[in-house]
N, C-alpha and C positions, 0 to 999 in steps of 0.2 A: 706775099700777097698779103695781107691781112685775116686775123684766124677769125671764122666761120665759127660759128656756135654752132653744138653738136648738137641737135633736138632728136632722140629719145621720144619711141611712138609706139600705144601700146597695139597690139589688132585685136583687138577689144574681141568679139562675140563672129569669130568665124564662120556664122549663117546667118549676120546681119550686115547690111551694106558698109561695113568698115573696109574692107577689100576694095570695095566699087571705088574707094571714099582712098587713096590710096591711089589709086590706081587710075584712075580718073589727073589727081587732084599732081604724079608725077611725072602723068605725061608731058606738063605741060616742063617740061626739059627747063625754065627760066627763076624753078623754085629752087632748082638744084646753086641759084648762082648765088642765091639770101642765106642759106643754110643747109650743115651735114646730115641727112635723115639718117639715125639710125631704128631699126624697124623690132619690133619685138619679134615676130610669131613662131611661124613655120615655110620652109620657104611650095610642100608641098598641096595646104591653105593655097600657099600664092600661087602658085602652079593652074591651084583646078579655079581661084577666081579669073585667070586672064583669060581663059578658054570659055569661061562661060558669058564673057564679055568680048570677046574677040578680040582683041586686044593685042601688041603684039609692040603697042612702041612705046613700054618700058619693060629694063632691061634693069632685076632685081640682083644685084652685086652679093650672093652668100658668104655667111659670114660666122663664126662662135664666140668673137666676144665684139663686146662697141670700138678696140686697142686696133681690132684692124678697119672699122671705119677707113673709108676714103676721102675726101673728095670728087666733089662729078660726081658721085652714083648714090646710086637710090641705094645707101646699104643694111640687108633683114638681118638683126639676127635671129639664128634656126637654132631658137628656146627651144622651142618645144615638139623635140625625137619621133616622141608616136604620132604615129599617122591616124587624126580626127576624120571619120564623120564629115559630111558636109552635108545639112538639107538647110538648104537656103527658107529661112521666114519660120525654121522650126527653134524649139527651147530643148539642149535636154542634158544634161550634166556629162560630159563626152567633151561641151564647147566649152561650157563652163570652167574643165578643168585646164583646158586649150587654152582659155580667158587670163586662167591666173597665173598660170606656171608663166603670162611672157611680163604680164602688169608685177608679179616676186620680180620675175627674173631685174625689167627696168628698176624697178626702187633699191633695190643696192645695185646698182649696179647706178645712179645721180645720188645713193648718200655715200658712192667711195671715187665722186667725180669723176664717173666716165665720159657720164653724161651732162651736161651743160645746160638742160629741164629736161619736163616729163609733158606729152602731152595725151591722154590718154582716148584713144577712141570706143565707142558703143555696145555697155556687155548687159546680157539678159541682168540681170540682178536677185533671181530667184532660183537662174540655173548656178551663180556664182555660191550659190550657201554651200560651204564645206567647214571637217573641222577649223579649218587651216580661211576662209576664208566668212567670217559669223557679222559681217559689217554690213550697213543700209546702199549704198555706196558705194562710192572714189573716196570722197574726201571724208570721210570716214578708217577707209583704209587711213587716208596720210597721210593721216592725222596719229591715228597711232603708231604707221614707221616715224613719225621725221615730228612731228613736235617733243615740245620741252619745256619743261613744273610747268606751270600754266597756261601757254603755249597756245592757241586752239585757231582750229581751223573754221576759217572761213570762204564759203562759194560768194565769186563772186560773176558777175556777165558782162564783161566789157565789148564796149563801140565802142567805137572814136574814144570820144570825149566822155563819153556815158558810162557809167562806171552801179552795178546795180547785185550790191549782198543780202542777201534772206537768213533773216529771218528763227524763220524757220524754212524745213527740210529734211526731203522722203519721210512724212508723215501722211495721214487721211487727209484730204479740208475740210471733217466733219472735226480733230483734235486740232485744231486750229488753233480757234482759241484759245480752250481754254491750256493750250502753252504757255500762250502768252504772261509775262508780266513784267514791270520794269525794268526791273536784275537783271531780265536779258535779252533788252534792251538797251541798258544803256552794256552789257560785256560788251553789247557784238558790236555797236557805235564806237564803241575803243579802237576795235581789234582790226575798226574800219579806219580809223582817223586812224592807227597805226601802220595800218598796210599802207594806205594810200603818200602818208610821203618817203615811207620807208623801200616800196617795187615802185607808188609811180611818180614819184620827186616830182610828190609836190606837196610846198613848205605849209600852203596853208586851208589845206583839206573844205572844202566846204556843202556839208550833206546834208539833205533832208528826209526828213522818214513819214513811208509814207502808211497809209491806213492798212488793212484786207485788199487785199486787188482780190474780186473774184477772178480772174479772165487769167492772171497766172498762176492764183491756188495757194499764195501764201506774200505772207505780209512782208515787208524787206526794207528794206533802205538806203540809198539810190543817192548820188552826189555829180557833178558834174568840172570838171578839172582844168 
């Protein structure tokens, strides 16, 4: 049997749609033929959302570490030990702490090679703020954790053959024009070019630079490979 990619998935904010996304996704058992999911979260939070959704089609396989994950199961690393009060649609520091623990644990496991890649579910960026998380979002946290030397993270949106990389992010639209410079655009282009060659195996990327996009709220670079 071919080795299946072990995909770590953080449970995000427990007051958001994150667990609903998980439950509805893995209600289709065919997903388990594609990869091995390793969800970082809370067994109690998972059970709460299952009851809210009245969904008994999915069973979480509760484990204490990623190494115990099994093929064909929806593995859940029970890393958030304390019970978190869940108030759907409400921001709370308690939910933010739960989201941070899951993210931090998953990032450590990724760094140690216990999972092959990481998927992050929605967080509340304000609720996450603490002495341990002082970042505008996931991108900056992961850059701080994994970047080496002069490496920089680049937020990229991918759909089919289209890849869109942002020049600015996590700032108000009013601050975008003053944040753009020739040097910044060139740096982002170099990073994107390297990413397309290394991660997407595109030998000769074609990159177009777009102007400020009022609909999306930020300037970006885009490419088709």
